[in-house]
C-alpha positions in Angstrom: 7.0 12.7 -15.5 7.1 8.7 -14.7 6.2 6.2 -17.4 3.9 3.5 -17.5 4.3 0.0 -19.3 7.3 -2.6 -17.5 10.0 0.3 -16.9 8.7 1.5 -13.9 9.4 -2.1 -12.1 13.4 -1.7 -12.7 13.3 1.7 -11.8 11.2 1.9 -8.6 15.2 -0.2 -7.9 17.2 2.7 -9.0 17.8 4.7 -5.5 19.0 8.4 -7.8 15.2 7.7 -9.7 13.6 7.8 -5.6 15.3 10.8 -5.0 15.0 12.7 -8.0 11.1 11.8 -7.8 11.1 12.5 -3.7 12.9 15.9 -4.6 10.4 16.4 -6.9 7.0 15.5 -4.8 8.9 17.6 -1.7 9.4 20.9 -4.0 5.3 20.2 -5.2 6.9 20.4 -8.2 4.3 19.3 -10.9 4.4 14.9 -11.6 2.6 12.8 -13.7 2.3 8.8 -13.4 0.4 6.7 -15.4 -0.4 3.3 -15.5 2.5 1.0 -13.8 4.2 4.1 -13.4 2.5 5.1 -10.1 5.2 1.5 -8.7 8.1 4.2 -8.1 6.0 6.3 -6.4 5.0 3.6 -4.3 9.1 2.8 -3.8 9.3 6.4 -2.8 7.1 6.6 -0.4 5.4 9.9 -1.4 1.6 9.0 -1.6 0.4 8.7 2.0 -2.9 10.9 2.0 -2.7 11.6 -1.6 -5.4 10.7 -4.5 -3.4 8.8 -6.8 -5.0 6.3 -9.9 -2.5 3.5 -11.4 -3.6 -0.2 -14.0 -6.5 -1.2 -12.0 -3.7 -4.3 -11.0 -2.0 -2.3 -8.6 -4.8 -0.6 -6.9 -3.8 -3.0 -3.5 0.6 -1.6 -3.4 -1.5 2.3 -3.7 -3.6 1.6 -0.8 -1.3 0.0 0.7 1.0 3.2 0.2 -1.4 4.7 2.3 -2.9 6.6 -0.6 -6.5 7.2 -1.9 -7.4 5.5 -4.9 -8.6 7.2 -7.6 -11.2 5.5 -9.6 -10.3 4.9 -13.3 -13.8 4.7 -15.1 -15.0 2.2 -17.4 -12.9 3.4 -20.8 -9.6 3.7 -18.5 -9.9 8.0 -20.3 -9.7 9.1 -17.0 -6.9 11.1 -15.0 -7.1 12.7 -11.4 -5.5 15.1 -9.9 -4.4 16.1 -6.4 -2.2 19.1 -5.5 1.4 18.5 -7.6 -0.1 15.1 -8.5 -1.6 13.6 -11.4 -2.3 10.1 -12.6 -4.5 8.1 -15.2 -4.8 4.2 -15.6 -3.7 4.0 -18.8 -3.0 4.9 -22.7 -6.5 5.8 -23.2 -6.0 8.7 -20.7 -3.3 10.2 -21.6 -5.4 13.1 -23.8 -6.9 14.1 -19.9 -3.4 13.4 -18.0 -1.6 15.3 -20.9 -3.8 18.0 -20.1 -4.0 18.2 -16.9 -0.3 17.8 -16.0 0.3 20.7 -18.7 -2.5 22.9 -16.9 -0.3 21.9 -13.5 2.6 23.0 -15.3 1.0 26.4 -16.8 0.2 25.6 -19.9 -3.8 28.0 -21.2 -6.0 25.4 -23.6 -7.8 27.8 -25.7 -10.6 26.9 -28.0 
């Protein structure tokens, strides 16, 4: 799980963090990123040809990294999934983002 906020701006320069992300993506393990978290995905060079969203100001970076931009809805409450990757634009998307991430890990929701 890759958080948003300002942390990704700094974490994306940490080789160990990038190696972990590359490993998870290569092994098709569930990965969730929100808000500015996809900056780490861009730095790790793992989103080419993948559907990905992020905080709207990151759209140029996501597209330049070769990903297909997943448009956030007006309220930023949606999340996008492609394969093992779940992304959302901002904190209002937490409920859908977490549901989709947990579903990737096999958690079933009832009711």
